[in-house]
N, C-alpha and C positions, 0 to 999 in steps of 0.2 A: 327609691327606698329612702326613708328618713331615719336618721339616727338622733337620739337625744343625748346630749352631753351631760354627764353627771356632775353636779356642783358639790364641792366639798362641804358647803354649808347646809346641805340637806340633812334633816334630822329624822330619826325613826320614831314615829308615833304609832300607837296601836289603838284600834277601836274595838271595844268589846260590847256585844249586844246579844240578845237572845231572840231567836226566831220562834214565835209562838206557834202553837198547833193549829191545824186546820179545824174546820167545824166538827169533824169526827173525833177530835181530841188527841190525835197522834200524828207523828211525822214518820214516814217510812223512807229509808234510804239504804242503798246497797253498800255492803262492806266488801271490798275486793282489793287485795294488794296489787293485782295486775292493772287495775284502773285507778290507782292511787293518784289523787290530785285532780281528777277529772269528774265532771258531773255525768253520771250514766243514768239514762232513763230506766226505771224499774222494768219496763217491758223489753229492754234490750240486754238484759243480763240474767244469768242464773246464779249470781252471787248471793250469799246469805243476806237477807233483808232484816234490818233492825228497826223496831218500832220505838219511838221516844215521845215523851210528852212535850219536850222542848229541845231546841238545838242551840247550844252555846257557840258563839263565834268570836274569834279573835283574829283580826285582819290588820296587816301593816298598812300604814299610810305614810308616804314620803312627803315632806313639806319643809320649806325653809323657815317657816314661822308657824306659831300656834294658830294664827288666823287662817293660814292656808290649809293646815291639817283639819281644822274645824269645818271649813267649807267642803273639803273632800269627804269628811265623815258624815256631814248632813246629806250629801249626795248618795252615799251608800245607804244610810238609814231611810232616805226617801224611797229607795227602790227595794227595800226589804219590808217585811211585815212588822219589824220592831218599832216600838214607840220611844224607847229610851236607849242610851248608850253611854259608855264610859270611855274617855280619851286619856291614854297613858303616854308619857314620854319614857321610852325604854331604850337607852343606848345599847343594852345587851342583846337586843333583838330576840328576846325570849318568846317562846310560844306558850309559856305558863300563864294561866289566868291570874290577873292581878299583878303581874310583874311590872316593875317600873314605878314611876311617880304619877299618881292620878292628878291630871291637870284640869279636867273639866268634865261635867256631867251634862248630858243632853236629855231634855224631857219636853213635856207639853209647852212649857213657857220658854223654851230655847236653851241656850247654854248657861251653865252656872259654873263660875270659876271655883277651883278648890284651893 
Protein backbone atom coordinates (compact mmCIF):
# COMPACT_ATOMS: atom_id res chain seq x y z
CA UNK A 1 0.00 0.00 0.00
CA UNK A 2 1.33 3.44 -0.94
CA UNK A 3 0.61 6.65 0.93
CA UNK A 4 1.15 10.11 -0.41
CA UNK A 5 2.40 12.75 2.00
CA UNK A 6 0.56 16.04 1.74
CA UNK A 7 2.82 19.02 1.24
CA UNK A 8 1.82 22.27 2.97
CA UNK A 9 2.77 24.19 -0.21
CA UNK A 10 0.02 22.54 -2.28
CA UNK A 11 -2.54 25.06 -3.51
CA UNK A 12 -6.17 24.54 -4.47
CA UNK A 13 -6.84 25.25 -8.13
CA UNK A 14 -10.15 24.63 -9.87
CA UNK A 15 -10.78 23.85 -13.51
CA UNK A 16 -14.11 24.84 -14.99
CA UNK A 17 -15.24 23.54 -18.34
CA UNK A 18 -18.42 22.51 -20.13
CA UNK A 19 -19.02 19.04 -21.50
CA UNK A 20 -20.84 19.52 -24.81
CA UNK A 21 -23.80 17.44 -25.93
CA UNK A 22 -23.66 14.26 -27.95
CA UNK A 23 -24.81 14.18 -31.57
CA UNK A 24 -28.48 13.99 -30.48
CA UNK A 25 -28.15 17.37 -28.74
CA UNK A 26 -28.55 16.32 -25.12
CA UNK A 27 -26.86 14.66 -22.16
CA UNK A 28 -28.77 12.25 -19.96
CA UNK A 29 -27.69 11.52 -16.41
CA UNK A 30 -29.37 10.04 -13.36
CA UNK A 31 -30.11 12.11 -10.28
CA UNK A 32 -29.98 10.03 -7.12
CA UNK A 33 -29.05 11.05 -3.58
CA UNK A 34 -28.28 7.39 -2.80
CA UNK A 35 -25.58 7.23 -5.50
CA UNK A 36 -24.30 10.78 -4.92
CA UNK A 37 -20.73 11.30 -6.13
CA UNK A 38 -20.61 8.16 -8.27
CA UNK A 39 -21.15 7.59 -11.96
CA UNK A 40 -24.13 5.30 -12.40
CA UNK A 41 -24.92 3.85 -15.85
CA UNK A 42 -28.45 4.80 -16.90
CA UNK A 43 -29.27 1.13 -17.48
CA UNK A 44 -28.44 0.28 -13.85
CA UNK A 45 -30.64 2.72 -12.01
CA UNK A 46 -34.29 3.62 -11.73
CA UNK A 47 -33.39 7.13 -10.56
CA UNK A 48 -34.93 10.17 -12.22
CA UNK A 49 -33.10 10.97 -15.47
CA UNK A 50 -32.36 14.58 -16.36
CA UNK A 51 -31.74 15.77 -19.92
CA UNK A 52 -29.43 18.74 -20.43
CA UNK A 53 -27.94 20.56 -23.41
CA UNK A 54 -24.59 20.86 -21.66
CA UNK A 55 -22.96 19.80 -18.40
CA UNK A 56 -20.94 22.43 -16.51
CA UNK A 57 -18.04 21.00 -14.48
CA UNK A 58 -15.89 22.46 -11.70
CA UNK A 59 -13.19 20.11 -10.47
CA UNK A 60 -10.39 20.64 -7.99
CA UNK A 61 -6.74 20.31 -8.96
CA UNK A 62 -3.99 20.15 -6.37
CA UNK A 63 -0.66 21.58 -7.41
CA UNK A 64 2.33 23.27 -5.87
CA UNK A 65 2.62 25.65 -8.82
CA UNK A 66 0.45 27.05 -11.57
CA UNK A 67 2.50 25.08 -14.12
CA UNK A 68 1.68 21.84 -12.30
CA UNK A 69 -2.02 22.78 -12.15
CA UNK A 70 -2.05 23.61 -15.87
CA UNK A 71 -0.48 20.26 -16.75
CA UNK A 72 -3.13 18.42 -14.74
CA UNK A 73 -5.91 20.58 -16.23
CA UNK A 74 -4.72 19.77 -19.76
CA UNK A 75 -4.83 16.08 -18.93
CA UNK A 76 -8.42 16.42 -17.70
CA UNK A 77 -9.48 18.41 -20.76
CA UNK A 78 -7.75 15.97 -23.11
CA UNK A 79 -9.91 13.15 -21.70
CA UNK A 80 -13.15 15.14 -21.83
CA UNK A 81 -15.10 16.43 -24.81
CA UNK A 82 -14.42 20.03 -23.74
CA UNK A 83 -12.30 22.28 -25.94
CA UNK A 84 -11.85 25.15 -23.48
CA UNK A 85 -11.38 25.57 -19.75
CA UNK A 86 -10.86 28.19 -17.06
CA UNK A 87 -8.29 27.71 -14.28
CA UNK A 88 -9.00 29.41 -10.94
CA UNK A 89 -6.88 29.82 -7.82
CA UNK A 90 -9.42 29.46 -5.02
CA UNK A 91 -8.09 29.12 -1.45
CA UNK A 92 -11.69 28.95 -0.17
CA UNK A 93 -12.24 25.59 -1.92
CA UNK A 94 -15.64 26.77 -3.11
CA UNK A 95 -17.80 24.73 -5.44
CA UNK A 96 -19.40 27.92 -6.79
CA UNK A 97 -18.87 28.61 -10.50
CA UNK A 98 -16.41 31.46 -11.02
CA UNK A 99 -15.21 31.47 -7.42
CA UNK A 100 -11.61 32.50 -6.86
CA UNK A 101 -9.11 34.34 -9.02
CA UNK A 102 -9.09 33.44 -12.73
CA UNK A 103 -5.43 32.72 -13.49
CA UNK A 104 -5.54 31.21 -17.00
CA UNK A 105 -7.79 30.23 -19.91
CA UNK A 106 -7.22 27.17 -22.10
CA UNK A 107 -8.32 27.12 -25.73
CA UNK A 108 -7.26 25.99 -29.18
CA UNK A 109 -4.02 27.98 -28.98
CA UNK A 110 -3.11 26.69 -25.50
CA UNK A 111 -2.96 28.61 -22.23
CA UNK A 112 -3.57 32.34 -21.98
CA UNK A 113 -2.54 34.03 -18.71
CA UNK A 114 -5.08 36.35 -17.10
